[in-house]
C-alpha positions in Angstrom: 89.5 -0.4 21.9 93.1 -1.6 21.2 93.9 -5.1 22.3 95.6 -5.1 25.7 95.0 -5.0 29.4 95.2 -1.2 29.6 95.2 1.6 27.1 98.6 3.3 26.6 97.6 6.8 25.3 101.1 7.6 24.2 101.2 4.4 22.0 97.8 5.2 20.5 98.9 8.7 19.6 102.3 7.7 18.3 100.9 4.8 16.2 97.8 6.5 14.8 98.8 10.2 14.6 102.6 10.5 14.2 103.8 7.2 12.7 101.9 7.4 9.3 103.3 10.8 8.3 106.7 9.9 9.5 106.7 6.8 7.3 105.4 8.8 4.4 108.2 11.3 4.9 110.7 8.5 4.8 109.1 7.1 1.7 108.6 3.7 3.3 105.9 1.3 2.1 105.4 -1.2 5.0 102.2 0.4 6.2 100.7 -0.1 2.7 101.9 -3.7 2.7 100.6 -4.2 6.3 97.1 -3.1 5.2 97.2 -5.7 2.4 98.4 -8.4 4.7 95.7 -7.6 7.3 93.1 -8.2 4.5 94.6 -11.3 2.8 95.1 -13.2 6.1 91.3 -13.8 6.1 91.2 -15.1 2.4 89.9 -18.6 2.0 92.8 -21.1 1.7 92.1 -21.8 -2.0 92.5 -18.0 -2.8 95.7 -17.8 -0.8 97.0 -20.8 -2.8 96.2 -18.9 -6.1 98.0 -15.8 -4.8 101.0 -17.9 -3.8 101.2 -19.6 -7.1 101.0 -16.4 -9.1 103.8 -14.9 -7.0 105.8 -18.2 -7.3 105.6 -18.0 -11.1 106.7 -14.3 -11.0 109.8 -14.8 -8.8 110.9 -17.9 -10.8 110.6 -16.1 -14.1 112.5 -13.1 -12.6 115.3 -15.4 -11.2 115.5 -17.2 -14.6 115.8 -13.9 -16.5 118.1 -11.9 -14.2 120.1 -14.3 -12.0 122.9 -16.2 -13.9 122.9 -18.9 -11.2 119.3 -19.8 -11.7 119.5 -19.6 -15.5 122.4 -22.1 -15.5 120.8 -24.3 -12.9 117.3 -24.5 -14.5 119.0 -25.3 -17.8 120.9 -28.2 -16.1 117.6 -29.5 -14.8 115.9 -28.9 -18.1 113.2 -26.7 -16.6 111.9 -23.3 -17.6 109.4 -20.9 -15.9 106.6 -21.8 -18.2 106.8 -25.4 -16.9 105.1 -24.2 -13.7 101.5 -24.9 -14.7 100.2 -26.0 -11.3 101.4 -25.7 -7.7 102.8 -29.2 -7.5 105.1 -28.4 -10.5 107.4 -26.6 -8.0 108.9 -30.1 -7.4 110.4 -29.8 -10.9 112.8 -27.2 -9.5 115.9 -28.2 -7.6 116.3 -27.6 -3.9 118.7 -24.9 -2.8 121.2 -25.6 -0.1 123.2 -23.4 2.2 126.3 -24.6 0.4 124.8 -23.5 -3.0 124.4 -20.0 -1.6 127.9 -19.9 -0.1 129.5 -20.9 -3.4 127.2 -19.0 -5.8 125.9 -16.0 -4.0 127.4 -13.5 -6.4 125.5 -15.0 -9.4 122.3 -15.2 -7.4 122.0 -11.4 -7.1 119.6 -10.1 -9.7 121.4 -8.1 -12.5 118.4 -5.7 -12.8 118.5 -4.6 -9.2 120.8 -1.8 -8.2 123.4 -2.6 -5.6 122.2 0.5 -3.7 118.8 -1.3 -3.3 120.4 -4.3 -1.7 120.7 -4.8 2.1 123.4 -7.2 3.2 122.7 -9.7 6.0 124.1 -12.9 7.4 123.1 -15.8 9.5 125.0 -16.7 12.6 125.5 -20.2 11.4 123.6 -22.4 13.9 124.9 -25.4 12.0 128.4 -23.9 12.2 128.2 -22.5 8.7 127.7 -18.7 8.4 125.7 -17.6 5.4 125.8 -14.2 3.7 122.9 -13.0 1.6 121.1 -9.9 0.3 117.5 -8.6 0.6 116.2 -5.8 -1.6 114.8 -2.8 0.1 111.2 -3.3 -0.9 111.4 -6.8 0.5 112.6 -5.3 3.7 109.4 -3.3 3.8 107.2 -6.4 3.3 109.2 -8.2 6.0 108.6 -5.3 8.4 104.9 -5.4 7.5 104.7 -9.1 8.1 106.4 -8.8 11.5 104.0 -6.1 12.6 101.1 -8.2 11.6 102.3 -11.2 13.5 103.1 -9.0 16.5 99.6 -7.7 16.5 98.2 -11.2 17.0 100.0 -11.2 20.4 98.7 -7.6 21.2 102.1 -6.0 20.4 101.9 -3.0 18.1 103.9 0.0 16.9 105.0 2.2 19.8 104.1 -0.4 22.5 106.6 -1.0 25.3 108.6 -4.2 25.1 111.1 -6.0 27.3 113.4 -7.9 25.0 115.7 -10.8 25.9 117.9 -11.3 22.8 121.4 -12.5 22.0 122.1 -11.0 18.6 122.8 -7.4 19.7 123.3 -6.2 16.1 119.6 -6.8 15.7 118.9 -4.1 18.3 121.6 -1.6 17.6 119.8 1.3 19.3 120.7 -0.2 22.6 124.4 -0.4 22.0 125.1 2.2 19.3 125.4 5.2 21.5 122.9 7.7 20.1 119.3 6.5 20.0 117.8 7.1 16.6 114.7 9.3 16.5 112.5 6.5 15.2 113.5 4.1 18.0 113.1 6.8 20.7 109.6 7.6 19.6 108.2 4.4 18.1 110.2 1.4 19.3 110.2 1.7 23.1 112.0 -1.3 24.5 114.6 -2.3 27.0 117.0 -5.2 26.5 118.6 -8.0 28.4 121.5 -9.4 26.4 120.8 -13.1 26.3 124.2 -14.1 25.1 124.9 -14.8 28.7 122.6 -14.9 31.7 123.8 -14.4 35.3 121.9 -13.8 38.5 123.2 -10.3 38.7 122.1 -9.4 35.1 118.7 -11.0 35.5 118.1 -9.3 38.8 119.0 -6.0 37.3 116.7 -6.6 34.3 113.8 -7.5 36.6 114.2 -4.2 38.5 114.1 -2.3 35.2 111.0 -4.2 34.0 109.1 -3.3 37.2 109.5 0.4 36.5 109.3 0.2 32.7 106.1 -1.9 32.8 106.3 -3.3 29.2 103.2 -4.5 27.4 105.0 -7.5 26.0 108.1 -9.6 26.6 109.9 -11.0 23.6 113.0 -13.1 23.2 114.7 -16.4 22.9 112.4 -19.2 24.2 114.9 -20.8 26.6 116.2 -17.5 27.8 112.7 -16.4 28.7 112.1 -19.7 30.4 115.4 -19.4 32.4 114.5 -15.8 33.4 111.0 -16.9 34.5 112.4 -19.7 36.5 114.9 -17.3 38.1 112.2 -14.9 39.1 110.2 -17.8 40.6 113.2 -19.2 42.5 114.1 -15.8 43.9 110.5 -14.9 44.6 110.8 -11.7 42.6 107.3 -10.5 41.8 105.7 -7.4 40.2 106.6 -8.2 36.6 103.6 -8.8 34.3 102.8 -8.4 30.7 99.9 -8.7 28.3 101.7 -11.4 26.3 105.1 -13.1 25.8 106.5 -13.8 22.3 109.0 -16.6 22.2 111.3 -17.3 19.3 114.9 -18.3 18.4 114.7 -21.7 20.2 112.2 -24.6 20.5 109.6 -24.0 23.1 108.7 -27.0 25.2 105.2 -27.4 26.8 106.5 -27.2 30.4 108.6 -24.1 29.5 105.4 -22.4 28.1 103.6 -23.4 31.3 106.3 -21.9 33.5 106.5 -18.6 31.5 102.7 -18.2 31.5 102.5 -18.9 35.3 105.3 -16.4 36.2 104.2 -13.6 33.9 100.5 -14.2 34.2 99.8 -14.1 30.4 99.6 -16.2 27.3 102.7 -17.2 25.3 102.7 -16.7 21.5 105.4 -18.8 19.9 107.0 -17.8 16.7 109.2 -19.4 14.0 111.4 -17.4 11.8 114.8 -17.2 10.2 117.2 -14.4 9.3 117.0 -15.4 5.7 113.3 -15.0 5.4 112.2 -13.1 8.6 109.0 -14.3 10.2 107.8 -17.7 8.9 104.9 -18.6 11.2 103.4 -17.4 14.4 100.7 -18.4 16.9 97.4 -16.4 16.8 95.2 -15.8 19.8 93.6 -19.3 19.5 97.0 -21.2 19.9 96.1 -24.1 17.6 99.4 -24.0 15.7 101.6 -21.4 13.9 100.1 -19.6 11.0 102.4 -19.5 8.0 103.3 -16.1 6.5 101.8 -17.5 3.2 101.6 -14.3 1.2 105.3 -13.8 1.4 106.6 -17.3 1.6 105.8 -20.7 0.1 106.7 -23.3 2.7 107.0 -27.0 1.8 107.3 -29.8 4.2 109.1 -32.6 2.4 110.0 -36.2 3.3 112.3 -38.0 0.8 111.8 -35.1 -1.6 108.0 -35.4 -1.6 105.3 -33.5 0.2 104.8 -34.9 3.7 101.5 -36.3 4.7 99.2 -34.4 7.1 100.8 -34.4 10.5 104.0 -36.0 9.2 107.3 -34.5 10.0 109.6 -33.4 7.2 112.3 -31.0 6.0 111.3 -27.4 5.8 111.9 -25.9 2.3 111.1 -22.2 1.7 110.6 -20.0 -1.3 110.7 -16.3 -0.6 108.1 -15.0 -3.0 109.1 -11.4 -2.8 112.9 -11.0 -2.5 113.8 -9.9 -6.0 117.3 -8.8 -5.1 118.6 -12.3 -4.3 115.8 -14.9 -4.9 115.8 -17.9 -2.6 113.8 -20.6 -4.4 113.2 -23.9 -2.6 115.7 -23.1 0.1 116.4 -26.0 2.4 116.6 -24.2 5.7 117.7 -27.3 7.6 114.8 -27.4 10.0 112.1 -30.1 10.4 108.4 -29.5 11.1 105.0 -30.9 10.3 102.0 -29.2 8.6 98.4 -29.3 9.6 95.5 -29.3 7.2 93.0 -28.2 9.9 91.4 -24.8 9.8 92.0 -22.4 12.8 88.9 -21.2 14.6 90.3 -17.6 14.4 89.0 -17.5 10.8 92.4 -16.8 9.1 92.9 -18.8 5.9 96.7 -18.9 6.5 97.9 -22.6 6.8 99.2 -24.0 10.1 102.5 -25.5 11.1 102.7 -27.9 14.0 105.4 -29.9 15.6 108.4 -27.7 14.8 111.5 -29.7 15.7 114.3 -27.4 14.4 118.0 -27.3 15.0 119.9 -27.8 18.2 121.6 -25.3 20.4 122.6 -25.6 24.1 123.4 -23.1 26.8 127.0 -23.3 27.9 127.6 -23.1 31.7 130.6 -21.1 32.8 132.5 -21.5 36.2 130.9 -18.3 37.4 127.4 -19.7 36.9 126.5 -17.8 33.6 124.5 -19.6 31.0 125.8 -18.5 27.6 123.4 -19.0 24.7 124.6 -21.3 21.9 122.2 -19.4 19.6 123.9 -16.1 20.4 127.4 -17.5 20.1 126.7 -18.5 16.5 126.4 -14.9 15.6 128.9 -13.4 18.1 131.7 -15.8 17.3 131.6 -18.1 14.3 130.1 -15.6 11.8 132.7 -13.0 12.7 135.8 -15.1 12.8 137.5 -15.4 9.4 138.6 -18.7 8.0 136.1 -21.1 9.6 134.1 -23.2 7.2 132.2 -25.1 9.9 132.4 -25.4 13.6 131.0 -27.3 16.6 131.2 -26.2 20.2 131.4 -29.0 22.8 131.4 -28.6 26.6 132.5 -31.6 28.6 133.2 -29.9 31.9 132.5 -26.5 33.4 136.0 -25.2 33.1 136.6 -25.7 29.4 135.1 -25.5 26.0 136.2 -27.2 22.8 135.8 -25.8 19.3 135.9 -28.4 16.5 136.8 -26.6 13.4 136.8 -27.3 9.7 139.3 -24.9 8.1 138.0 -22.6 5.4 139.9 -21.1 2.5 140.9 -18.0 4.4 142.0 -19.9 7.5 145.3 -18.6 8.9 147.4 -18.7 12.1 145.4 -15.7 13.4 142.1 -17.4 13.1 142.6 -19.4 16.3 143.9 -16.3 18.2 140.8 -14.3 17.2 138.5 -17.1 18.1 140.1 -17.6 21.6 140.0 -13.9 22.3 136.3 -13.5 21.2 135.3 -16.7 23.1 136.7 -15.4 26.4 134.9 -12.1 25.9 131.6 -14.0 26.2 132.6 -16.8 28.4 134.6 -16.6 31.6 138.2 -15.3 31.2 139.6 -18.3 33.0 137.9 -20.9 30.9 140.2 -23.1 28.8 139.5 -22.9 25.1 140.5 -26.0 23.3 140.6 -26.3 19.5 140.4 -29.5 17.5 140.8 -29.6 13.7 138.5 -32.0 11.9 137.7 -32.8 8.3 134.0 -32.6 8.8 131.3 -32.2 11.5 129.2 -35.3 11.6 125.4 -35.1 11.5 123.1 -36.2 14.3 120.8 -39.2 13.6 118.1 -36.7 12.8 120.2 -35.5 9.9 121.0 -32.2 11.6 124.2 -30.6 12.7 124.5 -29.6 16.3 126.4 -26.4 16.7 126.5 -26.5 20.5 126.7 -29.6 22.6 126.8 -29.4 26.4 127.5 -32.5 28.5 127.4 -30.5 31.7 124.5 -30.9 34.0 122.2 -27.9 33.8 119.4 -28.8 36.1 119.6 -25.7 38.4 116.4 -24.4 36.8 115.5 -27.7 35.1 116.8 -26.4 31.8 116.7 -29.0 29.2 119.7 -30.1 27.2 117.7 -31.3 24.2 116.8 -29.8 20.8 116.7 -26.0 20.3 116.0 -24.3 17.0 117.7 -21.1 15.9 114.9 -18.8 14.6 116.1 -15.3 14.5 113.4 -13.2 13.0 112.0 -10.8 15.5 
């Protein structure tokens, strides 16, 4: 029997009978990759390490041969692909920063991959620095396969119903694009609460829809799900249950997990991902840590440039082993986490992450009582306003918001006008938008940038004002 509290006959038919021929007709390959991932997740750790290392050598050689940026950079570091003789030799390669990508992205695109095979994407810039990058179409298929695999650990499969609380609406275009695509109508049944701002009215309406829709899973920003759960409890709104809840996009605290599980009567499955790499790690049914997506990504945890010790926190550095269109090799994602050497009792050989610290985002409180997600604002504002090299959002009182801006090369007099207009679309129209020009945005003591800082008390639902991590892979 399929995992879940009840059997959804429609989901079973759609998934098993209609979806495979539909995918074949579209000439998509993610089901093939999914089958492979379902097998390799149970390989012993040493065999997974061999698989990773072979894929690492392949992507490094590809980047060296076909990406002018890497050819030039490896020459500068006096390193060539054949110098990778064992896994630890990856440390011979330089770390890739966001600034490296912003400056050199054109020369990072593989010359032997057709532009028609590249899919453009961008981050919202949780550190205030939007990032544009490309993923080849076959890598999009493996990303989809990995997401489905990790979803299945939480009992969420193709054609299952989902209630989604999400702030980056361009990720879920079927909800806002007018016509509903055939694939989404048949196979991706979900309803959405736009988490870019949360109000009592919106959450009450979403609760009503969830009662009648009866989703199998809830998925969304961790803090948004927590605020929604706390709202339901405060208002004594019952009748909303799920088989599981998948939290992502923000750091999940233990008391937030406890609240979500209590209100929805199910287990929480936390997830860590990024727009650049898609799903990085997820909890399985044993909840002993987050299993890394090791077949697709090589994740290093570094402290002072060296591998961190067991349980020690360090910088997260990721190599995408499968994106041939625009390789990301030793990409410093600007998160911190710790790695576990322990084996999970689930039997999967995939290594575990523990103690994800991540970046910081805060909810902004508006005069009308809305909580506006800093994670969502990074995509809705900064990434779409031209001329901003870096930004930080600071709220010192409920009636105003301040943008600290570092001017970019395309900055003009219209930049501020566009920013003010867009800001008021997501905040309250009577909020004061202040703009301060600075030469740089200082780092926190942790070494991270904070995109959103709220100094306004937000204890209505005991919402924290501490660290949040922007992890945008669904």
